[in-house]
N, C-alpha and C positions, 0 to 999 in steps of 0.2 A: 825937287819933285814937281815943278811947274808942269812938265810935260806928262806926268803920270796919268792925269785924266784924259788927255788927248790920246795917249798910247792905249789906254783901256777902251776908249770909244772906238778907235781904229781897229783894234783886235776884235772887239765884239761885232763890228760891222763886217769884217772879213769872215768871221765865223758864221754870222747869220746869212750872209750871201752864199757862203759855201754850202750850207745845208738847206737853203730855202727851196731848191729845186728837187724834183724826184731823184732818187739815187740810181736810176737806170743808166747803163753805160752810154745810151744815146743822148742823155741830157746832162750828165755830170761826170767828169773825170777827176777823181780825188786821189792824190798819191803823195808819196814821200820818197826821199832819196838823199844823196850825198852831193856835196859841192866842194870844188877846189878853186881857190881864188888866187890870182896872180896880181899883186899890188902894182900900181903905176904911180908915177909922180911922187909927191911928198910921202904918200903911204909906203912906197917902195924904199924910201930912205930909212924907215924905221922897222918895217916888217918885210920878211922875205917870202912868206907863203901863208895862205889862209886855207882852212879846211873846216867843214862843218856839215850840218844837216839842213834839209830844205823840205818844205811842204808846199804843195801846189794844188790848185783846184781850177779846172777849166769847165765853166758852165756854158753849154752850147746855146748860142743865140740864133745862129742859122747853121746850115750844113757846113759852112766854111769859116765861120766866125765864132770866137768864144770870148767870154769875159773871164779874165784870169786874176786870181788872187794868189799871192805867193809870200811866204815868210820863211825865215831861217834863223840859224844861229851859227856864226862863223868865229873861229878862234884863229888868231894870227901868231906865227912864229916871229919872235923879235930878232932883229939883226944883232950880230955879236957886239957891234959898237955901242948898242943901247941897252944890252942885257943888264948891266950894272945899275941902270936907272929905272928902266921900264919893266915891270913884272909881267903885265898882261895887257892885251888889247882884244876886245870882243865886240862884235857887231850883231845886231838883231834887225835885219831888214824886213820891212812890211810894205808890200807894194801891190797895186792893182793895175790892170790894163786890159788890152785887147790882144788876142792871138788870131792869126789868119792861117788856115790850113787849106791849100788849094785842092787836096784830095779828100777833104772831109776832116772834121775835128778828131784828132787822135790818130791820123793816118798820114804818113809821108812827111815831106818837108813842111816847115812852118816858120813864120816870122811873127814878131810881136813887139809891143812897146808897153812899158810900165812906168808908173810914177808912185811915189809914196814917201816913206821916211826910213832912215837908218838910226836906230838907237845905238849909242856907243858907250862902252865902259872901258876905262883903263885904270891901272893902278901903278904907282911908282914907289921906288925905294927911297928911304930917307938917307940923304947924303950930307956929311959934314964938310964944309968948305971954309976957307979963310973968312969969307963974308958971313958965315953962319950956316944954319941948317936949311936944306931945301928938300922938296919932295915929300914922300911919305903920305901921299894922298890916293884916294880912290874916288873917281868922279864919273858921272854919267851926263849925257847930253843927247841931242838929236839933230840931225841934218835932213833936209829935204833931198830927195833923190829921183833920178830918172834913168831908164835903161832901154836899150834896144837888144833884141834877142833873135837868133836864128837857131834852128835845130831840126831834128828828125824824130818822128814818132812811129812806133811799130805796133800796128793793130790795136791801138787803144790800151796797150798794157805797159809800154816802156817809152821813154823819150830821153834824148840827150840834147842839151842845149848849150849854146855858147852866147854869153851875155856881156855886153860892155856896160858897165855900171858907173854912172857919174853921181857923186855925192856932193851936193852943193854946200855953200857956206851959210845958208839961211837957217832959221830955227834957233833953238837954245844952244849956242855954241860955247857956253861957259865950260861944259864938260867934255869937249871934244879934244882929241889928242893934239890937233894942229892949231889950236886957238881959233877955230872957226874957218880955217882955210878949206877950200874945196879939194877933193881928191877923187881918184877913180881906181877901178880894178876891172880885170877880165875874169869871168867865172865860167867854169865848165860844170854843168849840173846834170846828173843822171837821176831820173825819176822812175819809180815803179808805181803804176796806178792800181788801186785796190778794188777795182770794179768786179 
């Protein structure tokens, strides 16, 4: 639970920043949606596909620049070769960054960069082997993360984004599925803004 306080502080910071501006459409785009994640590298060896929910807030800094806060909850489908050992793998990404909209925040093509952390949870089955019993654990941990994103926003009400997500080996790696190894995934996110 070492990272519990850090997670709480980061969540509160994102919440405060999300609601600190006026709620008019010109100053704040708050929305939620769905995410589909395609694992790459080591993550692809264990999980075939991820899906979940995402919340996003774009606070207008200038006509074309926004401060972005995004969080989500992703569940991964475990590959057949690992289903007997791994029960579940879940991520909770928390990230902040900047978004650039050439046609104005919430309109047309956009690009951006984010950094933050991924909280990870996994559980394993208990397996009897000749050497003894292994597994039967549920662990949590966190890794630092960074992402680049491109997408398209429609009239400040909808956006679809494609994000390359790198999740590094720093942080509390005792509870990560890969023993602290870095991994990555590509995510397709659809957001509806509640303005």
